C-alpha positions in Angstrom: 14.7 9.3 -30.6 12.9 12.2 -31.1 12.9 13.6 -34.3 14.3 17.4 -34.8 13.7 18.8 -38.2 15.9 21.2 -39.7 17.9 20.4 -36.8 21.9 19.9 -37.7 22.6 16.2 -36.3 26.2 17.2 -35.0 24.9 19.6 -33.3 22.7 17.4 -31.1 25.5 15.0 -31.1 27.1 17.7 -29.8 24.6 18.8 -27.2 24.1 15.1 -26.0 28.0 15.0 -25.4 27.7 17.9 -23.3 24.9 16.3 -21.4 26.8 13.3 -20.7 30.3 15.4 -19.6 28.1 17.7 -17.2 26.7 14.5 -15.8 30.0 12.8 -15.3 31.7 16.1 -13.5 29.0 16.8 -11.1 31.1 16.0 -7.6 28.6 14.5 -5.6 24.9 13.1 -5.2 23.4 15.8 -4.2 24.6 17.7 -7.3 23.4 15.2 -9.7 20.0 14.9 -7.5 19.6 19.6 -7.9 20.8 18.7 -12.0 18.1 16.0 -12.4 15.5 17.9 -11.0 15.7 21.3 -13.0 16.3 18.9 -16.3 13.6 16.7 -15.6 9.8 16.5 -15.4 8.8 14.6 -12.2 7.4 11.8 -14.6 10.7 11.5 -16.4 12.6 11.7 -13.5 10.5 8.6 -12.3 10.9 7.1 -14.9 14.4 7.0 -14.7 13.9 5.7 -10.6 11.2 3.2 -11.5 14.4 1.8 -14.3 17.2 1.9 -12.0 15.0 0.3 -8.8 14.5 -2.7 -10.7 18.2 -3.0 -11.7 19.1 -4.5 -8.9 16.4 -6.9 -9.0 17.1 -8.4 -12.1 20.8 -8.9 -11.3 19.4 -10.8 -8.0 17.5 -13.0 -10.9 14.4 -12.2 -9.3 11.1 -12.9 -11.5 9.5 -10.0 -13.7 6.2 -10.6 -11.5 7.8 -10.9 -8.1 9.6 -7.4 -9.2 6.4 -6.1 -10.1 4.7 -7.0 -6.6 7.9 -5.6 -5.1 8.3 -2.0 -6.8 4.9 -1.8 -8.8 7.0 -1.2 -11.9 5.4 -2.2 -15.1 6.0 -5.8 -16.4 7.1 -4.3 -20.1 9.5 -1.8 -18.0 11.2 -4.4 -16.4 11.5 -6.6 -20.0 12.4 -3.2 -21.4 15.4 -2.7 -18.5 16.1 -6.9 -18.7 16.8 -6.9 -22.4 18.9 -3.7 -22.3 20.8 -5.5 -19.6 21.1 -8.2 -21.8 22.0 -6.5 -25.1 22.1 -3.0 -24.4 25.3 -0.7 -24.4 26.4 -2.0 -21.1 25.4 1.5 -19.2 23.2 -0.3 -17.0 26.2 -2.9 -15.9 28.8 -0.2 -15.5 26.6 1.8 -13.4 25.6 -1.2 -11.2 29.0 -2.2 -10.4 30.1 1.0 -9.9 27.6 1.4 -7.4 28.7 -2.1 -6.2 32.1 -0.9 -5.4 30.8 1.9 -3.6 28.2 0.0 -1.3 31.3 -2.2 -0.3 
């Protein structure tokens, strides 16, 4: 996490919570896309897209090198996503499960 010297940690946590609330209340994929394009730099958004692209491939059990060959995403990033799938906060798993239900 980025250090915010002199900033009240409670205010920073409130801002994080508000961001999460905003994301959860946007009503459509188009609204989320517009918000993310305003919020993030193109590089930040590309990094998030890259991470998300590898989730289904990891869930299928594909090897890192094959995922890299299919997506162009670095093996380091693939490993990072895999680690969070295994020992993270459950965010990837929850999002993946919700998307899988939606796509049925």
